[in-house]
C-alpha positions as CSV (number, residue, x, y, z in Angstrom):
1,M,36.1,350.4,72.6
2,L,38.2,352.6,75.0
3,P,38.1,355.9,73.0
4,D,39.0,358.5,75.7
5,P,42.5,358.7,77.3
6,M,43.0,357.4,80.8
7,R,45.6,358.2,83.3
8,V,48.1,355.4,83.8
9,G,47.7,353.6,87.1
10,E,44.9,355.8,88.4
11,V,41.3,354.6,88.9
12,V,38.7,357.1,88.0
13,R,35.4,356.4,89.6
14,I,32.1,358.0,88.6
15,D,29.3,357.2,91.0
16,S,25.7,358.3,90.2
17,T,23.1,357.4,92.7
18,T,23.2,354.4,95.0
19,C,20.9,352.5,92.7
20,G,22.3,353.8,89.5
21,P,25.4,352.6,87.4
22,R,28.8,352.7,89.1
23,R,31.7,353.3,86.7
24,S,35.4,353.1,86.8
25,R,38.3,353.0,84.3
26,I,42.1,352.4,84.5
27,E,45.2,351.9,82.6
28,I,48.2,350.0,84.2
29,S,51.8,349.4,82.9
30,D,53.2,347.6,85.9
31,V,52.5,343.8,86.4
32,T,52.3,344.0,90.2
33,V,49.8,346.8,90.1
34,A,47.8,345.0,87.4
35,D,47.7,341.8,89.6
36,E,46.6,343.7,92.7
37,F,43.9,345.7,90.7
38,L,42.4,342.7,89.0
39,E,42.2,340.6,92.1
40,G,40.5,343.6,93.8
41,A,38.1,344.1,90.9
42,Y,37.0,340.5,90.8
43,G,37.2,339.8,94.6
44,V,39.1,336.5,94.3
45,L,42.6,335.1,94.1
46,L,43.3,335.0,90.4
47,R,46.9,333.5,90.4
48,L,48.0,335.5,87.4
49,A,51.1,334.8,85.2
50,W,52.0,337.4,82.5
51,R,53.9,335.4,79.8
52,A,55.1,338.3,77.6
53,D,57.8,340.9,77.3
54,R,56.9,344.3,78.7
55,P,54.8,346.0,76.0
56,A,55.5,349.5,74.7
57,G,52.1,350.7,75.9
58,P,49.8,349.9,78.8
59,L,49.8,346.2,80.1
60,L,46.2,346.5,81.1
61,K,43.1,348.6,80.3
62,H,40.0,348.0,82.3
63,R,36.7,349.8,82.1
64,R,33.7,348.8,84.2
65,V,30.1,349.7,84.8
66,T,28.1,348.0,87.5
67,V,24.3,348.2,88.3
68,G,22.9,345.8,90.9
69,P,23.5,342.2,89.9
70,L,25.0,343.1,86.5
71,T,28.6,344.1,85.7
72,L,29.9,345.0,82.2
73,D,33.7,345.1,81.8
74,E,35.8,346.1,78.8
75,L,39.3,344.7,79.1
76,Y,42.5,344.8,77.2
77,S,45.5,342.7,78.4
78,A,48.8,342.8,76.4
79,G,50.6,339.5,75.6
80,C,49.8,336.1,77.1
81,V,48.1,336.0,80.4
82,E,47.3,332.8,82.3
83,A,45.1,332.6,85.4
84,A,43.7,329.9,87.7
85,P,41.2,331.8,89.7
86,D,39.1,330.7,92.7
87,P,35.4,330.5,92.0
88,L,34.1,333.9,90.8
89,G,30.6,333.6,92.4
90,R,29.2,335.0,89.2
91,F,28.3,333.9,85.8
92,S,30.7,335.3,83.2
93,V,30.5,335.6,79.4
94,V,33.4,336.9,77.4
95,W,33.0,338.5,74.0
96,A,36.3,338.7,72.3
97,H,36.8,341.7,69.9
98,R,40.5,341.0,69.2
99,G,42.9,338.3,70.3
100,R,42.1,335.0,71.8
101,I,40.8,333.4,75.1
102,E,40.5,329.8,76.0
103,G,39.6,328.0,79.2
104,T,38.7,324.9,81.1
105,C,36.3,324.4,83.9
106,A,35.8,320.9,85.4
107,T,35.2,318.7,82.3
108,L,34.3,321.6,80.0
109,S,36.5,323.6,77.8
110,S,36.0,326.6,75.6
111,S,37.8,329.2,73.4
112,A,36.9,332.3,71.4
113,T,38.7,334.5,68.9
114,A,37.7,337.9,67.5
115,G,33.9,338.1,67.2
116,G,33.3,335.0,69.3
117,I,31.8,334.6,72.7
118,T,32.4,332.0,75.5
119,A,31.5,331.4,79.1
120,P,34.8,330.3,80.6
121,T,33.6,329.3,84.1
122,Q,30.9,328.1,86.4
123,P,30.0,330.5,89.4
124,D,30.9,327.9,92.0
125,L,33.9,326.2,90.5
126,P,37.6,327.1,89.9
127,H,38.8,327.3,86.3
128,R,41.8,328.0,84.2
129,V,42.0,330.6,81.4
130,R,44.6,331.8,79.0
131,S,44.3,334.9,76.8
132,E,46.6,336.3,74.0
133,D,46.4,340.1,73.3
134,L,42.9,340.1,74.4
135,H,40.4,342.9,73.9
136,A,37.0,341.9,75.1
137,T,33.8,342.7,76.8
138,T,32.9,340.6,79.8
139,V,29.4,340.3,81.3
140,L,29.2,339.2,84.9
141,L,25.8,338.2,86.3
142,D,24.7,337.3,89.9
143,P,23.6,333.6,90.1
144,A,20.5,334.6,92.0
145,L,19.4,336.8,89.0
146,I,20.1,333.9,86.6
147,A,18.1,331.4,88.8
148,G,15.3,333.9,89.1
149,V,14.9,334.5,85.5
150,A,15.4,330.7,84.7
151,T,12.7,329.5,87.1
152,G,10.5,332.6,87.5
153,L,10.8,332.3,91.3
154,P,11.8,335.1,93.6
155,S,15.5,335.4,94.5
156,G,16.7,332.7,96.8
157,Q,13.7,330.3,96.1
158,G,15.0,328.9,92.8
159,P,17.2,325.7,92.5
160,L,20.8,326.7,92.9
161,P,23.3,326.5,91.4
162,V,22.3,326.8,87.8
163,R,25.2,325.6,85.7
164,F,26.2,325.8,82.1
165,T,26.3,322.3,80.5
166,S,28.5,323.8,77.7
167,L,30.7,326.8,77.6
168,I,30.1,327.6,74.0
169,P,26.8,329.1,72.5
170,V,23.9,326.9,71.5
171,D,24.0,328.3,67.9
172,A,24.8,331.4,65.8
173,A,21.4,332.9,66.2
174,S,21.3,332.8,70.0
175,E,24.9,334.2,70.1
176,Q,23.8,337.1,67.9
177,V,20.8,337.8,70.1
178,W,23.2,337.9,73.1
179,K,25.5,340.3,71.4
180,T,22.6,342.5,70.4
181,T,21.4,342.5,73.9
182,V,24.8,343.5,75.2
183,R,25.0,346.4,72.7
184,Y,21.6,347.6,73.9
185,A,22.8,347.3,77.5
186,V,25.9,349.4,76.8
187,S,23.8,352.1,75.1
188,V,21.3,352.2,78.1
189,L,24.0,352.4,80.6
190,A,25.7,355.3,78.9
191,D,22.5,357.3,78.9
192,D,21.9,358.9,82.2
193,V,18.4,360.0,81.3
194,A,17.4,356.4,80.2
195,A,19.1,354.6,83.0
196,T,16.2,354.9,85.5
197,P,15.6,352.1,88.2
198,L,12.7,350.7,86.2
199,V,14.8,350.5,83.0
200,L,17.9,349.1,84.8
201,G,15.8,346.3,86.5
202,E,14.3,345.2,83.1
203,L,17.8,345.4,81.5
204,C,19.3,343.0,84.1
205,R,16.6,340.5,83.6
206,L,16.8,340.8,79.7
207,L,20.6,340.1,79.8
208,A,20.1,337.2,82.0
209,A,17.4,335.7,79.7
210,A,19.7,336.2,76.8
211,T,22.5,334.4,78.5
212,L,20.3,331.5,79.5
213,A,19.1,331.3,75.9
214,A,22.7,331.5,74.5
215,F,24.2,328.7,76.6
216,P,23.0,325.2,77.5
217,N,22.3,325.0,81.2
218,T,20.7,322.9,83.9
219,A,17.7,325.2,84.5
220,T,14.5,323.3,83.8
221,G,11.0,324.3,82.9
222,A,9.2,321.6,84.8
223,S,5.7,322.3,85.4
224,S,4.0,322.3,88.8
225,P,0.4,321.0,89.6
226,F,-0.3,324.5,90.9
227,D,0.6,326.3,87.7
228,R,-3.0,326.5,86.5
229,A,-4.5,327.1,90.0
230,D,-5.5,330.7,89.3
231,H,-8.9,330.8,91.2
232,A,-9.8,333.8,89.1
233,P,-11.2,336.4,89.4
234,T,-10.1,336.6,93.0
235,L,-6.3,336.1,92.4
236,L,-6.4,338.1,89.2
237,R,-7.9,341.0,91.1
238,R,-5.3,340.7,93.8
239,A,-2.5,340.5,91.1
240,I,-3.8,343.6,89.3
241,E,-4.1,345.5,92.6
242,Y,-0.5,344.5,93.3
243,I,0.7,345.7,89.9
244,E,-1.3,349.0,90.2
245,S,0.2,349.6,93.7
246,N,3.8,349.0,92.4
247,V,3.6,350.5,88.9
248,G,6.5,352.8,89.7
249,N,8.6,350.0,91.2
250,D,11.1,347.5,89.6
251,I,8.8,344.3,89.6
252,G,8.6,341.2,87.5
253,V,6.4,338.1,87.2
254,A,8.1,336.5,90.2
255,D,7.1,339.4,92.4
256,I,3.5,339.3,91.3
257,A,3.4,335.7,91.8
258,D,4.9,336.0,95.4
259,A,2.4,338.6,96.3
260,V,-0.6,336.5,95.5
261,R,1.1,333.2,96.6
262,V,0.9,331.3,93.4
263,T,3.5,330.1,90.9
264,P,4.7,332.3,88.1
265,R,3.1,330.1,85.5
266,A,-0.2,330.4,87.3
267,V,0.1,334.2,87.0
268,Q,0.9,334.0,83.3
269,Y,-2.0,331.6,82.8
270,M,-4.7,333.6,84.4
271,F,-3.7,336.8,82.6
272,R,-3.7,335.0,79.3
273,R,-7.0,333.2,80.0
274,H,-9.0,336.2,81.3
275,L,-7.3,339.3,79.8
276,D,-5.6,337.8,76.7
277,I,-2.3,339.5,77.6
278,T,0.7,338.6,79.8
279,P,1.1,340.3,83.2
280,L,4.2,342.2,82.0
281,Q,2.1,343.5,79.0
282,Y,-0.5,344.7,81.5
283,L,2.2,346.4,83.5
284,R,3.6,348.1,80.4
285,R,0.2,349.4,79.4
286,L,-0.3,350.8,82.9
287,R,3.1,352.5,82.8
288,L,2.3,353.9,79.4
289,H,-0.9,355.4,80.9
290,C,1.2,356.9,83.7
291,A,3.6,358.4,81.1
292,H,0.6,359.9,79.3
293,Q,-0.6,361.5,82.5
294,D,2.8,362.9,83.2
295,L,3.0,364.3,79.6
296,L,-0.4,366.1,80.0
297,A,0.7,367.6,83.3
298,A,4.3,368.4,82.2
299,D,5.9,371.8,81.6
300,P,7.3,371.7,78.1
301,T,10.0,374.2,79.0
302,I,11.4,371.9,81.6
303,D,10.3,368.4,81.0
304,T,11.2,366.1,78.1
305,V,9.6,363.1,76.4
306,A,12.9,361.2,76.9
307,G,12.9,362.0,80.6
308,I,9.3,361.1,81.2
309,A,9.5,357.9,79.1
310,A,12.6,356.7,81.1
311,R,10.8,357.4,84.3
312,W,8.3,354.8,83.4
313,G,10.6,352.2,82.1
314,F,10.8,353.1,78.4
315,A,14.5,353.4,77.6
316,H,14.2,353.7,73.8
317,T,12.5,357.0,73.0
318,G,11.6,356.0,69.4
319,R,9.9,352.8,70.4
320,F,8.1,354.7,73.1
321,A,6.9,357.3,70.6
322,A,5.6,354.6,68.2
323,L,3.7,352.7,71.0
324,Y,2.3,356.1,72.4
325,R,1.0,357.1,68.9
326,Q,-0.5,353.8,68.4
327,T,-2.4,354.0,71.8
328,Y,-3.2,357.7,71.9
329,G,-3.3,358.7,68.2
330,Q,-0.6,361.5,68.5
331,S,3.0,361.8,69.3
332,P,4.1,362.2,72.8
333,H,5.8,365.5,71.7
334,T,2.4,366.8,70.6
335,T,0.9,365.9,74.0
336,L,3.7,367.5,75.9
337,R,3.5,370.7,73.8
338,N,-0.2,371.1,74.0
339,G,-0.8,369.7,77.5
């Protein structure tokens, strides 16, 4: 929703830090201004045609938050709008709240009405799209992020381009998971305390994974002969050293694998085989320990549980508290209060 008033024709930008969310919002009532704004926002020629009488209210409402390879747009466009854009260079998924959207890309077509989602385009192909009184949330994802999550390989080393083989969701369950993930993303990005670099990095990968699960695509899970070449304990020790040295950085399985020069599956295999956990579970336990140390050393008149949790990648304070109590036998608030 767009609950707060916005000044017509004026973009209001709210920048946090260079690595934090970047926000903008705008309302426009002029067709020419709307065309220019949208082409600037999406960085390509859109070839827009507005097929409607001038509405009584704004022609366009657009609200955006961007963090790294992820952009979340909330858009309202009045009447019927047709577009034939150049390739966007990004994956896009549209969640229609009201109205209708339909599109074609190469041999594929899609449509969505209120409550539905669709992926109207491929990142590297032009497409056509038509909307009617559309109010929607659009998720834009960098292809390198999608490829990295799909293959587990570092950015630039995965097979590109990954493409959707259908522009409609696999099933209702995967669509619901995607929507739940988007709602979570919106809540995290709205919370300046929770939106730390560690949380934002995990959020981008989570949304990419939900998108890959929701739409059929060309990414494959083919195994490699090196997937089980773990050479433990040497490589396991090196992997643990890398994790411990980078516990405060935004890292994933691909980074760990790259550091010890094996495949991501080999990293997963050796942690499962020798420690009976995944590498990301190990990383999460280590970050929980760091949060515990910070709580012990914190000043309860200045520091907060939410702030310390977010610092170590825990965006949801309630889940952090449950995990903390399970591990340390007391609430994080008790640790903060008693030191």
